[in-house]
All heavy atoms as TSV, in Angstrom:
chain	resi	resn	atom	element	x	y	z
A	1	MET	N	N	0.783	-1.128	-0.023
A	1	MET	CA	C	0.041	-0.006	0.006
A	1	MET	C	C	0.906	1.218	-0.014
A	1	MET	O	O	1.703	1.323	0.857
A	1	MET	CB	C	-0.896	-0.030	1.244
A	1	MET	CG	C	-1.715	1.180	1.426
A	1	MET	SD	S	-2.783	1.027	2.883
A	1	MET	CE	C	-4.360	1.170	2.120
A	2	PRO	N	N	0.683	2.136	-0.988
A	2	PRO	CA	C	1.535	3.322	-1.037
A	2	PRO	C	C	1.322	4.234	0.202
A	2	PRO	O	O	0.238	4.313	0.828
A	2	PRO	CB	C	1.056	4.059	-2.256
A	2	PRO	CG	C	0.375	2.993	-3.115
A	2	PRO	CD	C	-0.170	2.051	-2.094
A	3	ALA	N	N	2.370	4.945	0.557
A	3	ALA	CA	C	2.354	5.861	1.640
A	3	ALA	C	C	3.168	7.159	1.413
A	3	ALA	O	O	3.987	7.145	0.544
A	3	ALA	CB	C	2.979	5.252	2.901
A	4	ILE	N	N	2.708	8.137	2.023
A	4	ILE	CA	C	3.387	9.459	1.868
A	4	ILE	C	C	4.337	9.587	2.979
A	4	ILE	O	O	3.924	9.636	4.162
A	4	ILE	CB	C	2.362	10.633	1.808
A	4	ILE	CG1	C	1.453	10.531	0.612
A	4	ILE	CG2	C	3.204	11.969	1.799
A	4	ILE	CD1	C	0.334	11.517	0.654
A	5	VAL	N	N	5.572	9.688	2.759
A	5	VAL	CA	C	6.622	9.770	3.754
A	5	VAL	C	C	7.227	11.174	3.703
A	5	VAL	O	O	7.583	11.680	2.686
A	5	VAL	CB	C	7.812	8.678	3.524
A	5	VAL	CG1	C	8.803	8.689	4.531
A	5	VAL	CG2	C	7.058	7.343	3.475
A	6	GLY	N	N	7.450	11.646	4.925
A	6	GLY	CA	C	7.981	13.021	5.047
A	6	GLY	C	C	9.561	12.943	4.991
A	6	GLY	O	O	10.115	11.999	4.407
A	7	VAL	N	N	10.173	13.783	5.643
A	7	VAL	CA	C	11.687	13.884	5.727
A	7	VAL	C	C	12.108	12.742	6.569
A	7	VAL	O	O	11.650	12.430	7.652
A	7	VAL	CB	C	12.043	15.228	6.303
A	7	VAL	CG1	C	13.596	15.254	6.329
A	7	VAL	CG2	C	11.614	16.260	5.371
A	8	ALA	N	N	13.146	12.091	6.090
A	8	ALA	CA	C	13.804	11.013	6.876
A	8	ALA	C	C	15.353	11.419	6.988
A	8	ALA	O	O	15.940	11.529	5.927
A	8	ALA	CB	C	13.726	9.624	6.237
A	9	GLN	N	N	15.873	11.394	8.114
A	9	GLN	CA	C	17.271	11.789	8.351
A	9	GLN	C	C	18.006	10.607	8.893
A	9	GLN	O	O	17.664	10.139	9.952
A	9	GLN	CB	C	17.370	12.957	9.310
A	9	GLN	CG	C	18.843	13.377	9.579
A	9	GLN	CD	C	18.946	14.525	10.499
A	9	GLN	OE1	O	17.910	14.930	11.180
A	9	GLN	NE2	N	20.207	15.020	10.695
A	10	VAL	N	N	18.979	10.053	8.175
A	10	VAL	CA	C	19.805	9.038	8.647
A	10	VAL	C	C	21.185	9.544	9.019
A	10	VAL	O	O	21.826	9.926	8.151
A	10	VAL	CB	C	19.901	7.887	7.489
A	10	VAL	CG1	C	20.810	6.769	7.915
A	10	VAL	CG2	C	18.499	7.448	7.113
A	11	ILE	N	N	21.520	9.399	10.290
A	11	ILE	CA	C	22.861	9.775	10.766
A	11	ILE	C	C	23.920	8.812	10.382
A	11	ILE	O	O	24.916	9.188	9.911
A	11	ILE	CB	C	22.708	10.073	12.335
A	11	ILE	CG1	C	21.559	11.130	12.709
A	11	ILE	CG2	C	24.098	10.558	12.852
A	11	ILE	CD1	C	21.782	12.450	12.123
A	12	SER	N	N	23.647	7.595	10.767
A	12	SER	CA	C	24.556	6.551	10.368
A	12	SER	C	C	23.882	5.210	10.200
A	12	SER	O	O	22.839	5.030	10.792
A	12	SER	CB	C	25.660	6.457	11.429
A	12	SER	OG	O	25.171	5.869	12.654
A	13	ILE	N	N	24.441	4.250	9.425
A	13	ILE	CA	C	23.947	2.974	9.246
A	13	ILE	C	C	24.955	1.987	9.235
A	13	ILE	O	O	26.124	2.222	8.748
A	13	ILE	CB	C	23.107	2.970	7.962
A	13	ILE	CG1	C	22.188	1.702	7.843
A	13	ILE	CG2	C	23.993	3.211	6.676
A	13	ILE	CD1	C	21.194	1.774	6.781
A	14	GLY	N	N	24.814	0.882	9.796
A	14	GLY	CA	C	25.901	-0.165	10.010
A	14	GLY	C	C	26.188	-0.923	8.696
A	14	GLY	O	O	25.505	-0.710	7.681
A	15	SER	N	N	27.244	-1.772	8.629
A	15	SER	CA	C	27.659	-2.357	7.489
A	15	SER	C	C	26.708	-3.396	6.928
A	15	SER	O	O	26.636	-3.786	5.799
A	15	SER	CB	C	29.023	-2.881	7.577
A	15	SER	OG	O	29.018	-3.879	8.590
A	16	SER	N	N	25.960	-4.063	7.862
A	16	SER	CA	C	25.037	-5.113	7.436
A	16	SER	C	C	23.530	-4.691	7.738
A	16	SER	O	O	22.662	-5.504	7.944
A	16	SER	CB	C	25.313	-6.464	8.102
A	16	SER	OG	O	25.190	-6.295	9.523
A	17	SER	N	N	23.284	-3.333	7.790
A	17	SER	CA	C	21.958	-2.842	8.049
A	17	SER	C	C	21.143	-2.727	6.749
A	17	SER	O	O	21.729	-2.691	5.680
A	17	SER	CB	C	22.090	-1.564	8.856
A	17	SER	OG	O	22.877	-1.566	9.922
A	18	VAL	N	N	19.887	-2.488	7.047
A	18	VAL	CA	C	18.961	-2.247	5.934
A	18	VAL	C	C	18.124	-1.051	6.225
A	18	VAL	O	O	17.532	-1.037	7.331
A	18	VAL	CB	C	18.012	-3.542	5.677
A	18	VAL	CG1	C	17.009	-3.243	4.623
A	18	VAL	CG2	C	18.775	-4.714	5.352
A	19	PHE	N	N	18.060	-0.094	5.305
A	19	PHE	CA	C	17.178	1.112	5.518
A	19	PHE	C	C	16.125	1.047	4.274
A	19	PHE	O	O	16.573	0.980	3.255
A	19	PHE	CB	C	18.133	2.278	5.475
A	19	PHE	CG	C	17.281	3.512	5.520
A	19	PHE	CD1	C	16.777	3.993	6.682
A	19	PHE	CD2	C	17.121	4.312	4.402
A	19	PHE	CE1	C	16.008	5.179	6.782
A	19	PHE	CE2	C	16.348	5.497	4.471
A	19	PHE	CZ	C	15.846	5.917	5.675
A	20	ASN	N	N	14.900	1.079	4.723
A	20	ASN	CA	C	13.881	0.976	3.623
A	20	ASN	C	C	12.812	1.919	3.943
A	20	ASN	O	O	12.359	2.141	5.056
A	20	ASN	CB	C	13.351	-0.444	3.629
A	20	ASN	CG	C	12.174	-0.562	2.655
A	20	ASN	OD1	O	12.434	-0.307	1.471
A	20	ASN	ND2	N	11.034	-1.132	3.082
A	21	ILE	N	N	12.418	2.644	2.858
A	21	ILE	CA	C	11.200	3.478	2.859
A	21	ILE	C	C	10.289	3.078	1.706
A	21	ILE	O	O	10.792	3.085	0.647
A	21	ILE	CB	C	11.450	4.981	2.845
A	21	ILE	CG1	C	12.303	5.291	3.988
A	21	ILE	CG2	C	10.248	5.777	2.662
A	21	ILE	CD1	C	12.811	6.853	3.996
A	22	GLY	N	N	9.070	2.590	1.984
A	22	GLY	CA	C	8.161	2.174	0.983
A	22	GLY	C	C	7.872	0.772	0.999
A	22	GLY	O	O	8.174	0.071	1.846
A	23	ASP	N	N	7.318	0.332	-0.149
A	23	ASP	CA	C	6.870	-1.048	-0.319
A	23	ASP	C	C	8.190	-1.930	-0.520
A	23	ASP	O	O	9.146	-1.523	-1.136
A	23	ASP	CB	C	6.019	-1.281	-1.492
A	23	ASP	CG	C	4.686	-0.541	-1.302
A	23	ASP	OD1	O	4.286	-0.294	-0.055
A	23	ASP	OD2	O	3.990	-0.197	-2.258
A	24	VAL	N	N	8.074	-3.139	0.078
A	24	VAL	CA	C	9.226	-4.008	-0.078
A	24	VAL	C	C	8.708	-5.442	-0.170
A	24	VAL	O	O	7.719	-5.823	0.464
A	24	VAL	CB	C	10.264	-3.865	1.011
A	24	VAL	CG1	C	9.621	-4.368	2.410
A	24	VAL	CG2	C	11.512	-4.587	0.827
A	25	TYR	N	N	9.391	-6.350	-0.983
A	25	TYR	CA	C	8.948	-7.690	-1.086
A	25	TYR	C	C	9.731	-8.607	-0.064
A	25	TYR	O	O	9.132	-9.347	0.639
A	25	TYR	CB	C	9.294	-8.244	-2.383
A	25	TYR	CG	C	9.171	-9.811	-2.649
A	25	TYR	CD1	C	7.891	-10.350	-2.496
A	25	TYR	CD2	C	10.131	-10.482	-2.859
A	25	TYR	CE1	C	7.743	-11.737	-2.654
A	25	TYR	CE2	C	10.099	-11.908	-2.988
A	25	TYR	CZ	C	8.865	-12.429	-2.915
A	25	TYR	OH	O	8.666	-13.887	-2.931
A	26	LYS	N	N	11.050	-8.384	-0.074
A	26	LYS	CA	C	11.843	-9.258	0.867
A	26	LYS	C	C	13.187	-8.447	1.342
A	26	LYS	O	O	13.733	-7.876	0.486
A	26	LYS	CB	C	12.354	-10.495	0.122
A	26	LYS	CG	C	13.043	-11.408	1.034
A	26	LYS	CD	C	13.788	-12.605	0.265
A	26	LYS	CE	C	13.056	-13.243	-0.818
A	26	LYS	NZ	N	13.806	-14.452	-1.463
A	27	ILE	N	N	13.430	-8.507	2.571
A	27	ILE	CA	C	14.601	-7.806	3.188
A	27	ILE	C	C	15.487	-8.943	3.665
A	27	ILE	O	O	15.007	-9.633	4.705
A	27	ILE	CB	C	14.313	-6.763	4.207
A	27	ILE	CG1	C	13.478	-5.607	3.532
A	27	ILE	CG2	C	15.569	-6.110	4.773
A	27	ILE	CD1	C	13.090	-4.454	4.467
A	28	MET	N	N	16.767	-9.007	3.320
A	28	MET	CA	C	17.628	-10.085	3.871
A	28	MET	C	C	18.983	-9.379	4.140
A	28	MET	O	O	19.857	-9.405	3.208
A	28	MET	CB	C	17.744	-11.184	2.885
A	28	MET	CG	C	16.495	-12.003	2.665
A	28	MET	SD	S	16.683	-13.337	1.394
A	28	MET	CE	C	18.216	-13.963	1.745
A	29	PRO	N	N	19.215	-8.917	5.281
A	29	PRO	CA	C	20.634	-8.386	5.617
A	29	PRO	C	C	21.543	-9.631	5.846
A	29	PRO	O	O	21.179	-10.628	6.226
A	29	PRO	CB	C	20.428	-7.648	6.875
A	29	PRO	CG	C	19.163	-8.220	7.427
A	29	PRO	CD	C	18.297	-8.743	6.351
A	30	VAL	N	N	22.777	-9.439	5.308
A	30	VAL	CA	C	23.784	-10.477	5.251
A	30	VAL	C	C	24.943	-10.008	6.096
A	30	VAL	O	O	25.473	-8.956	5.914
A	30	VAL	CB	C	24.146	-10.867	3.805
A	30	VAL	CG1	C	25.339	-12.009	3.825
A	30	VAL	CG2	C	22.924	-11.394	3.125
A	31	SER	N	N	25.519	-10.884	6.914
A	31	SER	CA	C	26.606	-10.527	7.761
A	31	SER	C	C	27.471	-11.790	8.045
A	31	SER	O	O	26.919	-12.841	8.251
A	31	SER	CB	C	26.187	-9.899	9.098
A	31	SER	OG	O	27.288	-9.583	9.955
A	32	ASN	N	N	28.711	-11.660	8.162
A	32	ASN	CA	C	29.712	-12.742	8.496
A	32	ASN	C	C	30.440	-12.268	9.740
A	32	ASN	O	O	30.851	-11.087	9.875
A	32	ASN	CB	C	30.662	-12.963	7.466
A	32	ASN	CG	C	30.031	-13.611	6.233
A	32	ASN	OD1	O	29.131	-14.379	6.360
A	32	ASN	ND2	N	30.524	-13.243	5.056
A	33	ALA	N	N	30.858	-13.247	10.593
A	33	ALA	CA	C	31.620	-12.954	11.714
A	33	ALA	C	C	32.383	-14.198	12.103
A	33	ALA	O	O	31.997	-15.340	11.864
A	33	ALA	CB	C	30.715	-12.573	12.965
A	34	LYS	N	N	33.495	-13.983	12.646
A	34	LYS	CA	C	34.383	-15.111	13.202
A	34	LYS	C	C	34.825	-14.767	14.617
A	34	LYS	O	O	35.200	-13.663	14.958
A	34	LYS	CB	C	35.682	-15.223	12.385
A	34	LYS	CG	C	36.509	-16.336	12.802
A	34	LYS	CD	C	37.777	-16.372	12.035
A	34	LYS	CE	C	37.510	-17.174	10.772
A	34	LYS	NZ	N	38.722	-17.585	9.957
A	35	THR	N	N	34.554	-15.749	15.532
A	35	THR	CA	C	34.721	-15.596	16.899
A	35	THR	C	C	35.812	-16.499	17.395
A	35	THR	O	O	35.678	-17.782	17.165
A	35	THR	CB	C	33.492	-15.775	17.621
A	35	THR	OG1	O	32.488	-14.809	17.127
A	35	THR	CG2	C	33.624	-15.530	19.167
A	36	PHE	N	N	36.746	-16.061	18.006
A	36	PHE	CA	C	37.770	-16.868	18.778
A	36	PHE	C	C	37.493	-16.754	20.195
A	36	PHE	O	O	37.419	-15.618	20.752
A	36	PHE	CB	C	39.180	-16.361	18.470
A	36	PHE	CG	C	39.543	-16.531	17.027
A	36	PHE	CD1	C	39.712	-15.465	16.203
A	36	PHE	CD2	C	39.899	-17.918	16.573
A	36	PHE	CE1	C	40.046	-15.688	14.886
A	36	PHE	CE2	C	40.205	-18.036	15.196
A	36	PHE	CZ	C	40.321	-16.921	14.415
A	37	SER	N	N	37.500	-17.827	20.915
A	37	SER	CA	C	37.138	-17.776	22.328
A	37	SER	C	C	37.857	-18.933	22.983
A	37	SER	O	O	38.024	-19.972	22.543
A	37	SER	CB	C	35.633	-17.918	22.659
A	37	SER	OG	O	35.120	-19.095	22.185
A	38	GLY	N	N	38.433	-18.572	24.285
A	38	GLY	CA	C	39.160	-19.631	24.955
A	38	GLY	C	C	38.239	-20.363	25.868
A	38	GLY	O	O	37.105	-20.228	25.915
A	39	ALA	N	N	38.967	-21.174	26.758
A	39	ALA	CA	C	38.187	-21.983	27.711
A	39	ALA	C	C	37.546	-21.094	28.763
A	39	ALA	O	O	38.183	-20.157	29.269
A	39	ALA	CB	C	39.191	-22.941	28.418
A	40	GLY	N	N	36.332	-21.401	29.022
A	40	GLY	CA	C	35.530	-20.590	29.968
A	40	GLY	C	C	35.152	-19.287	29.489
A	40	GLY	O	O	34.673	-18.458	30.288
A	41	SER	N	N	35.034	-18.954	28.209
A	41	SER	CA	C	34.817	-17.581	27.706
A	41	SER	C	C	33.321	-17.240	27.793
A	41	SER	O	O	32.834	-16.188	28.150
A	41	SER	CB	C	35.140	-17.418	26.275
A	41	SER	OG	O	36.577	-17.516	26.225
A	42	PHE	N	N	32.398	-18.346	27.358
A	42	PHE	CA	C	30.986	-18.000	27.343
A	42	PHE	C	C	30.251	-18.616	28.452
A	42	PHE	O	O	29.054	-18.910	28.474
A	42	PHE	CB	C	30.492	-18.615	25.990
A	42	PHE	CG	C	31.046	-17.913	24.756
A	42	PHE	CD1	C	31.765	-18.686	23.908
A	42	PHE	CD2	C	30.740	-16.600	24.585
A	42	PHE	CE1	C	32.317	-17.963	22.837
A	42	PHE	CE2	C	31.343	-15.918	23.490
A	42	PHE	CZ	C	32.076	-16.730	22.553
A	43	ASN	N	N	30.837	-18.845	29.661
A	43	ASN	CA	C	30.223	-19.393	30.799
A	43	ASN	C	C	29.337	-18.256	31.457
A	43	ASN	O	O	29.782	-17.147	31.559
A	43	ASN	CB	C	31.281	-19.861	31.926
A	43	ASN	CG	C	31.819	-21.093	31.393
A	43	ASN	OD1	O	31.291	-21.900	30.595
A	43	ASN	ND2	N	32.995	-21.328	31.924
A	44	THR	N	N	28.177	-18.628	31.832
A	44	THR	CA	C	27.293	-17.600	32.513
A	44	THR	C	C	26.720	-18.270	33.767
A	44	THR	O	O	26.547	-19.526	33.901
A	44	THR	CB	C	26.075	-17.196	31.610
A	44	THR	OG1	O	25.355	-18.267	31.248
A	44	THR	CG2	C	26.592	-16.465	30.336
A	45	GLY	N	N	26.313	-17.387	34.728
A	45	GLY	CA	C	25.951	-17.983	36.008
A	45	GLY	C	C	26.225	-17.024	37.248
A	45	GLY	O	O	26.950	-16.015	36.994
A	46	ASP	N	N	25.671	-17.296	38.269
A	46	ASP	CA	C	25.908	-16.469	39.527
A	46	ASP	C	C	27.185	-16.852	40.197
A	46	ASP	O	O	27.958	-16.070	40.660
A	46	ASP	CB	C	24.628	-16.596	40.452
A	46	ASP	CG	C	23.528	-15.941	39.770
A	46	ASP	OD1	O	23.594	-15.055	38.995
A	46	ASP	OD2	O	22.380	-16.345	40.123
A	47	GLY	N	N	27.320	-18.096	40.563
A	47	GLY	CA	C	28.489	-18.611	41.288
A	47	GLY	C	C	29.339	-19.492	40.477
A	47	GLY	O	O	29.446	-20.632	40.638
A	48	LEU	N	N	30.228	-18.776	39.604
A	48	LEU	CA	C	31.036	-19.576	38.665
A	48	LEU	C	C	32.537	-19.539	39.188
A	48	LEU	O	O	33.021	-18.512	39.630
A	48	LEU	CB	C	31.068	-18.942	37.408
A	48	LEU	CG	C	30.761	-19.920	36.193
A	48	LEU	CD1	C	29.307	-20.044	35.908
A	48	LEU	CD2	C	31.444	-19.324	35.042
A	49	ASN	N	N	33.164	-20.700	39.218
A	49	ASN	CA	C	34.602	-20.804	39.389
A	49	ASN	C	C	35.224	-21.543	38.293
A	49	ASN	O	O	35.058	-22.745	38.131
A	49	ASN	CB	C	34.822	-21.625	40.737
A	49	ASN	CG	C	34.299	-20.891	41.941
A	49	ASN	OD1	O	34.331	-19.672	42.021
A	49	ASN	ND2	N	33.737	-21.602	42.914
A	50	VAL	N	N	36.017	-20.802	37.551
A	50	VAL	CA	C	36.590	-21.294	36.382
A	50	VAL	C	C	38.190	-21.367	36.499
A	50	VAL	O	O	38.635	-20.330	36.919
A	50	VAL	CB	C	36.276	-20.542	35.091
A	50	VAL	CG1	C	36.991	-21.138	33.824
A	50	VAL	CG2	C	34.784	-20.567	34.844
A	51	TYR	N	N	38.778	-22.449	36.483
A	51	TYR	CA	C	40.262	-22.515	36.659
A	51	TYR	C	C	40.795	-23.066	35.376
A	51	TYR	O	O	40.661	-24.172	34.917
A	51	TYR	CB	C	40.582	-23.502	37.738
A	51	TYR	CG	C	39.971	-23.201	39.136
A	51	TYR	CD1	C	38.803	-23.710	39.557
A	51	TYR	CD2	C	40.637	-22.135	39.806
A	51	TYR	CE1	C	38.323	-23.385	40.765
A	51	TYR	CE2	C	40.093	-21.777	41.058
A	51	TYR	CZ	C	38.886	-22.353	41.503
A	51	TYR	OH	O	38.333	-22.059	42.697
A	52	ASN	N	N	41.491	-22.090	34.582
A	52	ASN	CA	C	42.097	-22.487	33.288
A	52	ASN	C	C	43.564	-22.169	33.380
A	52	ASN	O	O	43.950	-21.035	33.083
A	52	ASN	CB	C	41.480	-21.633	32.168
A	52	ASN	CG	C	40.090	-21.991	31.979
A	52	ASN	OD1	O	39.683	-23.141	32.054
A	52	ASN	ND2	N	39.273	-20.986	31.622
A	53	HIS	N	N	44.336	-23.045	33.886
A	53	HIS	CA	C	45.811	-22.811	34.086
A	53	HIS	C	C	46.555	-23.113	32.744
A	53	HIS	O	O	46.254	-24.126	32.139
A	53	HIS	CB	C	46.329	-23.789	35.172
A	53	HIS	CG	C	45.683	-23.501	36.442
A	53	HIS	ND1	N	45.910	-22.416	37.200
A	53	HIS	CD2	C	44.704	-24.132	37.204
A	53	HIS	CE1	C	45.197	-22.383	38.396
A	53	HIS	NE2	N	44.527	-23.569	38.358
A	54	ARG	N	N	47.213	-22.197	32.319
A	54	ARG	CA	C	47.981	-22.248	31.080
A	54	ARG	C	C	47.109	-22.582	29.859
A	54	ARG	O	O	47.427	-23.422	28.986
A	54	ARG	CB	C	49.082	-23.265	31.213
A	54	ARG	CG	C	50.055	-22.955	32.181
A	54	ARG	CD	C	51.226	-23.943	32.238
A	54	ARG	NE	N	52.069	-23.800	33.353
A	54	ARG	CZ	C	53.299	-24.270	33.532
A	54	ARG	NH1	N	53.743	-25.075	32.700
A	54	ARG	NH2	N	53.956	-24.062	34.601
A	55	SER	N	N	46.000	-21.830	29.828
A	55	SER	CA	C	45.083	-22.109	28.621
A	55	SER	C	C	45.431	-21.007	27.595
A	55	SER	O	O	45.521	-19.840	27.801
A	55	SER	CB	C	43.633	-21.989	29.118
A	55	SER	OG	O	42.800	-21.991	28.101
A	56	THR	N	N	45.432	-21.495	26.339
A	56	THR	CA	C	45.601	-20.595	25.181
A	56	THR	C	C	44.598	-20.852	24.137
A	56	THR	O	O	44.020	-21.898	24.059
A	56	THR	CB	C	47.029	-20.744	24.600
A	56	THR	OG1	O	47.189	-22.046	24.055
A	56	THR	CG2	C	48.099	-20.492	25.591
A	57	THR	N	N	44.324	-19.764	23.274
A	57	THR	CA	C	43.442	-20.042	22.244
A	57	THR	C	C	44.261	-19.809	20.885
A	57	THR	O	O	44.875	-18.847	20.643
A	57	THR	CB	C	42.392	-18.933	22.234
A	57	THR	OG1	O	41.539	-19.031	23.466
A	57	THR	CG2	C	41.292	-19.045	21.155
A	58	ASN	N	N	44.169	-20.863	20.011
A	58	ASN	CA	C	44.832	-20.839	18.716
A	58	ASN	C	C	44.012	-19.982	17.808
A	58	ASN	O	O	42.973	-20.450	17.317
A	58	ASN	CB	C	45.037	-22.185	18.196
A	58	ASN	CG	C	45.790	-22.276	17.024
A	58	ASN	OD1	O	46.290	-21.262	16.551
A	58	ASN	ND2	N	45.904	-23.475	16.355
A	59	THR	N	N	44.416	-18.860	17.322
A	59	THR	CA	C	43.786	-18.050	16.487
A	59	THR	C	C	44.419	-18.073	14.969
A	59	THR	O	O	44.066	-17.311	14.216
A	59	THR	CB	C	43.795	-16.566	16.925
A	59	THR	OG1	O	45.155	-16.130	17.091
A	59	THR	CG2	C	43.108	-16.432	18.235
A	60	TYR	N	N	45.375	-18.954	14.788
A	60	TYR	CA	C	45.974	-19.015	13.493
A	60	TYR	C	C	44.949	-19.718	12.521
A	60	TYR	O	O	44.385	-20.858	12.865
A	60	TYR	CB	C	47.229	-19.882	13.573
A	60	TYR	CG	C	47.808	-20.137	12.235
A	60	TYR	CD1	C	48.451	-19.180	11.467
A	60	TYR	CD2	C	47.828	-21.369	11.645
A	60	TYR	CE1	C	48.953	-19.396	10.145
A	60	TYR	CE2	C	48.314	-21.689	10.445
A	60	TYR	CZ	C	48.932	-20.640	9.657
A	60	TYR	OH	O	49.479	-20.901	8.492
A	61	ASP	N	N	44.710	-19.146	11.470
A	61	ASP	CA	C	43.776	-19.635	10.437
A	61	ASP	C	C	44.455	-19.596	9.069
A	61	ASP	O	O	44.610	-18.527	8.451
A	61	ASP	CB	C	42.448	-18.847	10.390
A	61	ASP	CG	C	41.500	-19.388	9.574
A	61	ASP	OD1	O	41.501	-20.686	9.156
A	61	ASP	OD2	O	40.393	-18.675	9.296
A	62	CYS	N	N	44.814	-20.752	8.573
A	62	CYS	CA	C	45.551	-20.820	7.255
A	62	CYS	C	C	44.684	-20.800	6.083
A	62	CYS	O	O	45.135	-20.731	4.928
A	62	CYS	CB	C	46.372	-22.091	7.269
A	62	CYS	SG	S	45.509	-23.665	7.311
A	63	ASP	N	N	43.262	-20.853	6.296
A	63	ASP	CA	C	42.394	-20.740	5.193
A	63	ASP	C	C	42.415	-19.425	4.607
A	63	ASP	O	O	42.422	-18.410	5.268
A	63	ASP	CB	C	40.935	-21.125	5.666
A	63	ASP	CG	C	40.750	-22.438	6.042
A	63	ASP	OD1	O	41.731	-23.351	5.798
A	63	ASP	OD2	O	39.840	-22.753	6.901
A	64	GLY	N	N	42.358	-19.274	3.279
A	64	GLY	CA	C	42.211	-18.049	2.676
A	64	GLY	C	C	40.833	-17.524	2.680
A	64	GLY	O	O	40.527	-16.381	2.935
A	65	VAL	N	N	39.798	-18.400	2.542
A	65	VAL	CA	C	38.462	-17.953	2.673
A	65	VAL	C	C	37.723	-19.024	3.462
A	65	VAL	O	O	37.819	-20.215	3.227
A	65	VAL	CB	C	37.833	-17.906	1.165
A	65	VAL	CG1	C	36.308	-17.591	1.161
A	65	VAL	CG2	C	38.557	-16.935	0.341
A	66	ASP	N	N	36.792	-18.536	4.306
A	66	ASP	CA	C	35.952	-19.422	5.115
A	66	ASP	C	C	34.615	-19.574	4.486
A	66	ASP	O	O	34.399	-19.044	3.407
A	66	ASP	CB	C	35.782	-18.962	6.533
A	66	ASP	CG	C	37.077	-19.029	7.253
A	66	ASP	OD1	O	37.870	-19.926	7.103
A	66	ASP	OD2	O	37.254	-18.102	8.148
A	67	GLN	N	N	33.756	-20.389	5.032
A	67	GLN	CA	C	32.456	-20.579	4.402
A	67	GLN	C	C	31.665	-19.203	4.378
A	67	GLN	O	O	31.622	-18.608	5.396
A	67	GLN	CB	C	31.625	-21.597	5.248
A	67	GLN	CG	C	30.256	-21.896	4.692
A	67	GLN	CD	C	29.489	-22.837	5.515
A	67	GLN	OE1	O	30.048	-23.408	6.416
A	67	GLN	NE2	N	28.345	-23.171	5.136
A	68	GLY	N	N	31.150	-18.806	3.304
A	68	GLY	CA	C	30.596	-17.523	3.199
A	68	GLY	C	C	29.033	-17.607	2.960
A	68	GLY	O	O	28.483	-18.777	2.967
A	69	ASN	N	N	28.444	-16.432	2.728
A	69	ASN	CA	C	27.092	-16.392	2.450
A	69	ASN	C	C	26.742	-16.282	0.942
A	69	ASN	O	O	26.210	-15.262	0.482
A	69	ASN	CB	C	26.370	-15.259	3.176
A	69	ASN	CG	C	26.441	-15.280	4.614
A	69	ASN	OD1	O	26.483	-16.529	5.194
A	69	ASN	ND2	N	26.496	-14.299	5.390
A	70	TYR	N	N	27.132	-17.291	0.194
A	70	TYR	CA	C	27.109	-17.234	-1.395
A	70	TYR	C	C	25.682	-17.237	-1.870
A	70	TYR	O	O	25.406	-16.560	-2.759
A	70	TYR	CB	C	27.932	-18.285	-1.917
A	70	TYR	CG	C	29.465	-18.225	-1.508
A	70	TYR	CD1	C	30.104	-19.241	-0.795
A	70	TYR	CD2	C	30.187	-17.005	-1.754
A	70	TYR	CE1	C	31.444	-19.056	-0.365
A	70	TYR	CE2	C	31.534	-16.936	-1.318
A	70	TYR	CZ	C	32.112	-17.916	-0.609
A	70	TYR	OH	O	33.352	-17.799	-0.253
A	71	PHE	N	N	24.960	-18.160	-1.397
A	71	PHE	CA	C	23.640	-18.482	-1.900
A	71	PHE	C	C	22.500	-17.837	-1.068
A	71	PHE	O	O	21.310	-18.269	-1.287
A	71	PHE	CB	C	23.456	-19.906	-2.060
A	71	PHE	CG	C	24.426	-20.614	-2.898
A	71	PHE	CD1	C	25.437	-21.416	-2.415
A	71	PHE	CD2	C	24.439	-20.397	-4.326
A	71	PHE	CE1	C	26.368	-22.075	-3.245
A	71	PHE	CE2	C	25.406	-20.933	-5.064
A	71	PHE	CZ	C	26.362	-21.799	-4.592
A	72	ASN	N	N	22.742	-16.793	-0.367
A	72	ASN	CA	C	21.692	-16.029	0.326
A	72	ASN	C	C	21.187	-14.897	-0.579
A	72	ASN	O	O	21.501	-13.752	-0.199
A	72	ASN	CB	C	22.172	-15.530	1.654
A	72	ASN	CG	C	22.339	-16.710	2.684
A	72	ASN	OD1	O	21.806	-17.778	2.436
A	72	ASN	ND2	N	23.121	-16.459	3.657
A	73	ALA	N	N	20.599	-15.162	-1.568
A	73	ALA	CA	C	20.047	-14.123	-2.533
A	73	ALA	C	C	18.640	-13.981	-2.459
A	73	ALA	O	O	17.864	-14.784	-2.100
A	73	ALA	CB	C	20.574	-14.395	-3.923
């Protein structure tokens, strides 16, 4: 359904954001992220005791390209 839109001011928009005014059929924002986390990184709770003696996270990645969002069209 058509609409009359007044002034729209966009200060900033993120790299994987979508800004739309008007009719739209499908909106599919696409984003990629790689997360490195060590032992005990994503633990949640009230009384947590985590003991990670000499713990390291290997962040070396010899791949040139990881799995991407190729067919999300």
